[in-house]
C-alpha positions as CSV (number, residue, x, y, z in Angstrom):
1,X,129.8,191.6,181.0
2,X,132.5,192.6,183.5
3,X,134.8,193.8,180.7
4,X,132.0,195.8,179.0
5,X,131.2,197.4,182.4
6,X,134.9,198.3,182.9
7,X,135.1,199.9,179.5
8,X,132.0,202.0,180.1
9,X,133.5,203.4,183.3
10,X,137.0,203.8,181.8
11,X,135.7,205.6,178.6
12,X,133.3,207.8,180.6
13,X,136.1,208.9,183.0
14,X,138.4,209.6,180.0
15,X,135.6,211.7,178.4
16,X,135.2,213.7,181.7
17,X,138.9,214.4,181.8
18,X,139.1,215.4,178.1
19,X,135.9,217.2,177.5
20,X,133.6,218.0,180.5
21,X,135.5,220.7,182.4
22,X,134.0,219.1,185.5
23,X,134.6,219.9,189.1
24,X,133.6,216.4,190.3
25,X,132.6,213.0,189.0
26,X,131.1,210.0,190.6
27,X,130.9,206.3,189.7
28,X,128.1,204.1,190.8
29,X,127.9,200.3,190.5
30,X,124.8,198.2,191.4
31,X,123.6,194.7,191.2
32,X,120.2,193.4,192.0
33,X,120.6,189.7,191.3
34,X,119.5,190.0,187.7
35,X,121.0,193.3,186.3
36,X,124.5,194.9,186.8
37,X,124.3,198.6,186.4
38,X,127.1,201.2,186.2
39,X,127.0,204.9,185.8
40,X,129.4,207.8,185.7
41,X,128.0,211.3,186.4
42,X,129.9,214.6,186.2
43,X,129.0,218.2,186.9
44,X,130.6,219.5,183.7
45,X,129.4,221.2,180.6
46,X,126.9,218.5,179.6
47,X,128.3,218.4,176.0
48,X,128.5,214.6,175.5
49,X,127.7,213.9,171.9
50,X,127.7,210.5,170.3
51,X,128.0,212.0,166.8
52,X,131.2,213.9,167.7
53,X,133.6,211.0,168.0
54,X,133.9,207.3,168.1
55,X,134.2,206.7,171.9
56,X,130.5,206.7,172.8
57,X,129.5,204.9,169.7
58,X,132.1,202.2,170.4
59,X,130.7,201.9,174.0
60,X,127.2,201.5,172.7
61,X,128.4,198.7,170.4
62,X,130.4,197.0,173.1
63,X,127.4,197.1,175.5
64,X,125.1,195.8,172.9
65,X,127.3,192.7,172.3
66,X,126.3,191.5,175.8
67,X,122.7,192.5,175.4
68,X,123.1,195.6,177.6
69,X,121.7,199.1,177.3
70,X,123.6,202.4,177.3
71,X,122.2,205.8,177.9
72,X,123.9,209.2,177.7
73,X,122.1,212.2,179.2
74,X,123.3,215.7,179.9
75,X,122.5,219.3,180.1
76,X,124.8,222.3,180.3
77,X,123.6,223.1,183.8
78,X,123.6,219.6,185.2
79,X,126.5,217.8,183.6
80,X,126.4,214.3,182.0
81,X,125.5,210.8,183.0
82,X,126.6,207.8,181.1
83,X,124.8,204.7,182.4
84,X,124.7,201.1,181.3
85,X,122.8,198.1,182.4
86,X,123.6,194.5,181.7
87,X,121.3,191.5,182.2
88,X,123.1,188.7,184.2
89,X,122.1,185.2,183.5
90,X,123.1,182.5,185.9
91,X,125.3,179.7,184.7
92,X,123.6,176.4,184.4
93,X,125.6,173.4,185.7
94,X,125.6,170.4,183.4
């Protein structure tokens, strides 16, 4: 889960630098005891497109391998947010 979360943040930041023409970007990380959530939000052109390349599709696949969910939202006037949530199961001692 930690590796998947890292890659979501890294790929999202890379996309901001390459494509968003953003003035600012923020990263948020949260944990409520059951779900780890990460998000990257920019104020750029809002043009994130999963069909346009392999980066976001690869992220979706990586997140799915650990039963997580990925969302990509954006509008030209508000920028883009890439968010992922990962269920965290507690290890059981044997």
